[in-house]
N, C-alpha and C positions, 0 to 999 in steps of 0.2 A: 531420770529420777533415782535409779539405783546407785549412781555415783555419790549421791548425797547421803547414803546410809552411813551412820556413824558408829563408832565403837560404844559410845554412850548409850545409843539406842538399843543396841544388842545386849548390853549389860542389863539395861532396864527390862527388856523382854525376858532375859533368863531369870532375873530376880522375881518378876511377877509370876512366871511359871513355876518357880521353886517355892514361893511363898503361898501361892494360891489366892492371893487377893492384891489389889493395887495399894491398899493401905499398908499391909504388911511389907510390900516391896518398898514403899516409901520410907518406912522406919529403917529397913535394912540399908537403904541408899542415902538416909538422912535428907529425904525430900518430902515435899507435900504431896498428898495423894493426887491432887489436881495436876501437878507436874508430871507424875508418872503416867496418869491417863492421857495426857496430851502428848507426851513423848511416844507412847505406843500408838496413839491415833495417827501421829505424823509418820511413824515407821510403816504402819498398814497402808497409808496412802502411797508411800514411796515404793513398797514392794507390790502393791496391787492385789493383796490378798488380806483376808480378815484373820487375824491371829487369835482373837478371843471372842467367845460368845458371851455378850454382856446382858442377856435377856434374864438371867436368874440373879439370885442374891449376890452370888460371887462369880467372877469371870471364869470361864472354862475354855481351855484350849480347843480350837477347832482342829479338824483333820490336817488342814494346811499348817496350822500353828505347831502341831506335834512333829509334822514332817521337817519344818524349818528350825525347830528347836536344836536338834542335833547339829545342824550346820552352824548355828549361832554359837553354840558351845565350842565348836572346833575352831572357828574364827578367833573368838575371844582367848582361847587357850594358846593359839599360835601367837597371838599378839603378846601374851604374857611371856612365852618362851623367847620371843624376839627381844623384849625389854630386858629379861634376865640375862640373855647372852650378851647383849650390848653393854649392860652393866659390868659383867664379868671381864669382857674384853677391855673395857676402859680401865679396869684394875690390873691388867697384865696377864689375864688368864689366857692360856693357849686355846685357839679355836679347834685345834686338832693335835692329838698326841700319838705319834707313830713309834711302835716299839718292835725291834727285831729280837727274837727270842730263841735261844738254842734249845733243841729238843731235850737236852739232858736236864733242863730245869724241871722240878717237880710240878706236875700238872695240877695237883690239888692246890698247891700254894699259889700258883699263878692265877687259876680261875677264881680263887677266893678273893685275890686282890682286884681282879677285873670286876667282879660283882660289887665290891665295896666302892670302887672308883666310879662306876655308873651311878651309884646312889649319891656320892659326893660331888660329882661334877657332870651332871646331866647335859650341860650345854657344850662339853668338850667331846668331839668325836674321837674315839679310840680305835686305832688301826693296828694290825699286827702282821708281821712276817715271821712265820715259824721256820727256822733254818737248821741245818745240821752242820754246825761248826762255823759256817760262813756268815757270821753276824757282824764282824768289824767293818767290812766293806760298805754295807749300806749306811752305817753311821758316818764313816769318813766322807762319803759322797753326799751326805745330807738327806738322803732318802728316808732315814729314820732318826728321830731325835735321841733315842735311848736304845742301847743294846744290852742284852742279858746273855753272858757268854761265860764259859769256864776258863779257869786260870791257865789252861794249856795254850790259850790263844796268844798269837803275836800281838803285842800291845804298842802301837806306833805312838811317838811322842806327842802327836796332836790330840790324843785322847786322855781324859781323866777317868779313873775307875774307883770303884769302892766295893767292898765285900758285902754280899747279900746274906749268903749262907754257905754251909759246907755239906757236901754229899759224899757217901762212901761208894766206891766203884769196885766191887770184888770181881775176880776173875772166875767165870763159871763154864761148866760144860753140861751137856745132857747126861743123865744118870746112866745112859747106855754107851756113852763115849768111853774109849779105853782109858783116857786120863782120869776119869771119875774113880778108878780103883787105886790110884797112886796115893801112897801115904807119905806125908811130909812135903818138903820143898821139891819142886820139879825142875830139873836141870833145863836151861835154855836149849841145849842140844836136843833134848827129847821133845820139847814143845816144837822145835823147828821141824819135826817130822810130821806135825799136824797143821791143819789150816787155822790160821788166826782170822776171825771175823771182826771187822772194824767198820766203824761208820765215820771216823775222823780223817780228814785230809791232812797228810803231813805238812802241806804247804801253809796250812792255817795254824801250826802248832809251834810253840816257843821251844827253843833249845833247853829251857829250864825244865821241861818235862820229858826229857829224852828217855828216862827210865820207863815212863809210862807208855811210850811208843816203841817198845822192843821191836827190832827189825827182824821179823821171821820171813824166811823165803816164800812160804806159802800164805798168801793173804787174799781175802775176799773183802772188798770194801763196798759197803752198802750205804746208800745216802738216807735211808729211812730207819729209824730206831726200832720201829715195829717189826720190820723185815728182818733186822739183825736178831731180834729176840726169837722170831719164828725159826730162823736157821739154827740158832743155838739149841732150841727145843728139839729140832729134828736131828740133832747129833752131827751136824756138818763140821763142827769145829769148836774152838774156845774163843772167848772174848769177854771184855769187861762190860758190865752193865750197871747202871745206877741202881742202888739197893732198893729204892722205892718202887722200882718197876718189876722187881722180881721176888718180892717178898713171899707171895703165894706159891711161886715155883720152887723156892728153897724149902718152904714149909711142907709141901706135899712131895718133895722129892723128885720132881720133874727135872730140876737143875741142881747141880752139886758144885760147891765152891772148891776151887783148886788153888794152890799156892806156888806160883813161879818163884824160882830162887832170887830173881832180880826185883820182885815186888815187895813192898813193905808188908808186915804182918797185918792182916785184916783188910788188905786191899788198899788202893790208892784213895786219899782224901782230896777231893777236888773243890776248890772254892769257886762259887758261882758269883760273877761280878756284874755290876751295873756300869756301863761305859757311856760316855758322851764326849762330843767335841769340847775341848777346853774353851774354845771361843764361842760356844753356843751353849751355855749352861741350861739346864731344865728350868722351866717356869714353874708357877705354883702347882699346877696339876702334875707335871712330871716329877717334881720333888716329892709331892705326896705319894705318888706311885712308887717311887724308889724306896721311900721310907716304909711303906706298907709292905713291900716285898722283903725288906731287911728285917722287919720285926715280926714277920709271920712265923709260925711254928715250923721249925726245920724238920725234915725227914730223919728217921733213925740213922745213926752213924755206925755204931760199933756192932758187936756181934751178939747183942742181947737177943736178937730174933732166933738165932740158932740155939741159944741157951735156953729160951723159954718155950720153944716149940718142940712137940714129941717128934722123934725120929720116924720118918715115914718108912713104909715097907720097901719102897724103891731104893731109898738110901741105905737101908739095912743090907739089901742084896748087893748093892754096890760095894759096901764095906766088907762083905764076905768074900768078894772076889780075890784071887791072889794078886798081889801087886805086881806091876810091870817089872819092878827091880828084882823080885823074887823069881819071876818067870825067866828073866834074862840069866840069873844065876844058875838056875836049874839047867838051862840049855847048855851053858858053858861046862857044867860038870858031866852032862851026858856025852859031851864030845870026848 
């Protein structure tokens, strides 16, 4: 008998429980009260339980009825979701959207887009792979339909790309690191005496950004951006970090920006790109997601942070130290 339970019966049950009377449920469903009453009687017969106590002026849910009402709502809701998803798929909407994202992309911008996407496309499953520079491969292999990567990446001809936003990547060290006291441009020969901390794999980088990946003999390569930041704070070496990840460290003096002679003033500006296979363009959901990332508020680029924030005590101490150049000069005169 349970196989004969219909969605119409469940919706009538829910309407009667919500409205508190069979007549009100009939008005909501645009049916006669007698039809509502007979539909519920048939449902009770098929389920083998009494859903309403009809002894009073108005029907009242029984204990069994209250227990089954939640299940009825769940079933009706699942059917509505099924119908909505089928309608979307019939219109070309992707059932799933997989995105590979480089860790350099601003977290706040990305999570904001994800939250908006879930509201806009509840029927599309969103799946992520968070990577450290290795974003191109999963897109090429078809494991991800969209990649979000920096402009340092090698761009095979099979991929189409578009610019989302630009981030600034200053070179920084701990305030306690010897390079923090250097004033002006730091020669590459001096940088080569210290450890460079990187999270990018040179194999994934384009020759177009050769200046960004200056080859220093001492290099520690970490696959996790958070670990790289921890190493920089600990004073193990120097390295470039996205400005949006180190604003607090620059403001409180834990990290100090340095200026290599081979780097542009203010640090490197890196474009974050959305990529996809040219033969597999994004569908409606993917296109919406890319556009959302593209029009999101970009993180700060220039040096307004340093200009607007008060100089911390740690930074003042670092600035009072004799520069490395002056120390070297004094050693030569003493000889």
